[in-house]
SELUMZA-997768 format. One record per residue (C-alpha): residue in one letter; x, y, z. Coordinates in steps of 0.5 Angstrom, whole numbers, padded with zeros to 4 digits, always signed. Last residue first. Example, Ala and Ser with C-alpha at 12.3 -4.5 7.8 and 13.67 -1.06 7.14 Angstrom:
<atoms>
s+0027-0002+0014a+0025-0009+0016
</atoms>
This chain:
<atoms>
x+0388+0117+0177x+0381+0118+0181x+0378+0123+0186x+0371+0121+0189x+0367+0127+0192x+0362+0125+0197x+0355+0126+0195x+0351+0131+0198x+0344+0129+0201x+0344+0134+0206x+0346+0140+0202x+0342+0146+0204x+0342+0144+0211x+0349+0143+0212x+0350+0151+0209x+0344+0153+0214x+0348+0149+0220x+0355+0153+0218x+0350+0160+0218x+0348+0158+0225x+0355+0157+0228x+0357+0164+0225x+0351+0167+0228x+0346+0170+0224x+0344+0176+0219x+0339+0179+0215x+0340+0185+0211x+0335+0190+0207x+0336+0196+0203x+0330+0199+0198x+0332+0205+0193x+0327+0209+0189x+0326+0214+0195x+0329+0211+0202x+0326+0204+0203x+0329+0200+0209x+0328+0193+0210x+0331+0188+0216x+0330+0181+0216x+0333+0178+0223x+0327+0173+0223x+0329+0170+0216x+0336+0168+0218x+0334+0165+0225x+0328+0161+0221x+0334+0159+0216x+0338+0156+0222x+0332+0151+0224x+0333+0151+0231x+0327+0147+0232x+0324+0143+0226x+0319+0145+0221x+0319+0151+0216x+0312+0154+0215x+0312+0160+0220x+0319+0162+0217x+0317+0162+0210x+0311+0166+0211x+0314+0171+0216x+0320+0172+0210x+0315+0172+0205x+0311+0178+0208x+0317+0182+0210x+0320+0181+0203x+0313+0183+0200x+0313+0189+0205x+0320+0192+0202x+0318+0191+0195x+0312+0195+0196x+0316+0201+0199x+0321+0200+0193x+0315+0200+0188x+0312+0206+0191x+0318+0210+0191x+0319+0209+0183x+0323+0205+0178x+0327+0201+0183x+0334+0200+0185x+0335+0194+0190x+0339+0194+0196x+0343+0188+0199x+0345+0185+0206x+0347+0178+0208x+0351+0178+0214x+0355+0172+0218x+0356+0174+0225x+0363+0172+0228x+0365+0173+0221x+0363+0173+0214x+0360+0178+0210x+0355+0177+0204x+0353+0182+0199x+0347+0183+0194x+0346+0188+0189x+0340+0189+0185x+0338+0192+0178x+0332+0196+0175x+0326+0193+0180x+0319+0194+0177x+0319+0187+0175x+0319+0185+0182x+0313+0189+0183x+0309+0187+0178x+0310+0180+0179x+0314+0176+0174x+0319+0174+0179x+0313+0171+0183x+0310+0167+0178x+0317+0164+0176x+0318+0162+0183x+0312+0158+0184x+0306+0159+0188x+0304+0153+0192x+0299+0156+0197x+0302+0153+0203x+0308+0158+0201x+0314+0155+0205x+0319+0156+0200x+0316+0159+0193x+0315+0153+0189x+0320+0152+0182x+0315+0152+0177x+0320+0156+0172x+0326+0157+0176x+0331+0159+0170x+0325+0162+0166x+0324+0167+0171x+0331+0170+0172x+0329+0176+0167x+0324+0178+0173x+0330+0179+0177x+0331+0186+0173x+0337+0187+0170x+0344+0190+0171x+0346+0185+0176x+0351+0185+0182x+0353+0179+0186x+0358+0179+0192x+0362+0175+0197x+0367+0178+0202x+0363+0185+0202x+0365+0192+0202x+0371+0193+0198x+0368+0188+0193x+0361+0192+0192x+0364+0199+0192x+0369+0196+0186x+0364+0193+0182x+0359+0199+0183x+0364+0203+0180x+0365+0198+0174x+0358+0198+0173x+0358+0206+0172x+0364+0206+0168x+0362+0201+0163x+0366+0198+0158x+0373+0199+0162x+0379+0199+0156x+0386+0198+0158x+0388+0196+0151x+0391+0189+0153x+0385+0188+0158x+0380+0190+0153x+0383+0185+0148x+0384+0180+0153x+0377+0180+0155x+0375+0180+0147x+0379+0174+0146x+0376+0170+0152x+0369+0171+0150x+0371+0169+0143x+0374+0163+0145x+0369+0160+0150x+0370+0162+0157x+0376+0162+0163x+0380+0168+0165x+0386+0166+0169x+0390+0170+0174x+0396+0174+0175x+0396+0179+0169x+0392+0174+0164x+0394+0167+0163x+0388+0166+0158x+0383+0160+0159x+0379+0156+0153x+0373+0152+0153x+0369+0151+0146x+0362+0150+0146x+0360+0157+0144x+0365+0157+0138x+0371+0154+0137x+0374+0148+0140x+0380+0147+0145x+0384+0150+0150x+0390+0154+0152x+0392+0162+0151x+0398+0166+0152x+0397+0173+0151x+0401+0178+0146x+0395+0179+0142x+0393+0172+0142x+0398+0166+0143x+0397+0159+0142x+0397+0152+0146x+0392+0147+0145x+0388+0142+0150x+0388+0135+0149x+0386+0134+0156x+0391+0129+0159x+0398+0131+0155x+0396+0139+0153x+0392+0141+0160x+0397+0137+0164x+0403+0141+0161x+0400+0148+0160x+0398+0147+0168x+0405+0145+0169x+0409+0151+0165x+0404+0156+0168x+0405+0155+0175x+0399+0159+0178x+0399+0164+0184x+0392+0167+0184x+0386+0170+0181x+0381+0166+0177x+0377+0170+0172x+0370+0166+0170x+0367+0169+0164x+0360+0167+0161x+0359+0167+0153x+0352+0164+0154x+0351+0161+0161x+0350+0165+0166x+0342+0165+0165x+0341+0172+0166x+0345+0174+0160x+0352+0178+0159x+0355+0174+0165x+0361+0175+0169x+0364+0171+0174x+0370+0173+0179x+0374+0169+0183x+0379+0171+0188x+0386+0169+0192x+0387+0162+0190x+0395+0160+0192x+0395+0158+0199x+0389+0153+0200x+0388+0152+0193x+0395+0149+0192x+0397+0150+0185x+0403+0146+0181x+0398+0142+0177x+0401+0136+0179x+0404+0137+0186x+0397+0140+0188x+0393+0134+0185x+0398+0129+0188x+0397+0133+0195x+0390+0132+0195x+0390+0125+0193x+0395+0123+0198x+0390+0126+0204x+0394+0130+0209x+0391+0136+0208x+0385+0134+0210x+0380+0139+0209x+0376+0140+0215x+0381+0145+0218x+0380+0149+0212x+0372+0150+0213x+0373+0152+0220x+0378+0157+0218x+0374+0160+0213x+0368+0160+0218x+0372+0164+0223x+0374+0169+0218x+0381+0169+0215x+0380+0164+0209x+0374+0168+0207x+0378+0175+0207x+0383+0171+0202x+0378+0168+0198x+0375+0174+0196x+0368+0171+0192x+0365+0175+0186x+0359+0176+0182x+0357+0180+0176x+0351+0179+0172x+0348+0182+0166x+0354+0185+0163x+0352+0189+0157x+0359+0191+0155x+0364+0187+0157x+0367+0186+0164x+0375+0184+0163x+0377+0191+0164x+0375+0191+0171x+0378+0185+0172x+0385+0187+0170x+0384+0194+0174x+0383+0190+0181x+0377+0186+0184x+0376+0183+0191x+0372+0177+0189x+0368+0171+0187x+0363+0164+0185x+0359+0163+0192x+0355+0157+0193x+0360+0152+0190x+0366+0155+0193x+0362+0155+0200x+0360+0148+0199x+0367+0146+0198x+0370+0149+0204x+0364+0147+0208x+0367+0140+0207x+0364+0134+0202x+0367+0128+0205x+0373+0125+0201x+0373+0118+0198x+0379+0114+0195
</atoms>
């Protein structure tokens, strides 16, 4: 059976999650480079979320069977998702925390029978998974949620949670502020220049000169960014906002000028009338105050949905098999 991709699925893929509580804060280890969150409850209540859920055909037999098998209905039981990574590539020892209502017996039964997973206890917490080392896959049932990752990363998160340890109070405060203000958010503790290897030779959108993203990220001004916070809020108007902490006042002003220039350049080179990305870029506002640059962009909900569809014009249907 084939299911057409929905905005619901695209949103989950684009914004890994969260409104955090103390359990999540305790899982953030020392040296985290990226923390991202998606508050599913808030998004479900927004116009975009309601439209997305309406596109998810709840009468689909495969969807119902999967929900019954796992004892988990993501429309009802998923609350939030948080991603924590100690490196800019978001691969090595990354953790994913999924908070919601889970049927532990059904999940462990399915994972054991069909996935070959092992069930064990660690520090008083039930863990489920297989393998050891960086390529292992484990989940721990932790205070109303599941923590996914490699065995050593998950065990370290369990240790911090059980002990009630917050590894970085400053980062924890930033996470709390971001999750309170935004429906989806991303924080970094490092400069975006660290992400350059991940976008090597990828062209800058709309740049007729053909400059690459890695060259842009390795530029002097971008290397002057100490950390970044981004937030997305859904509603009748969808708003993307954020701030960058810079090494100097001069760098903050220069970054604002660069963002305006790139926005204008991309907007003038994107073809097609009514392009939602152009609408978003034209709304860009920047404000440099000392070493901090704040910025925001917004678009009506309908325009944002159009932008999401434009971002995945060739998405393949999802196929569920038994």
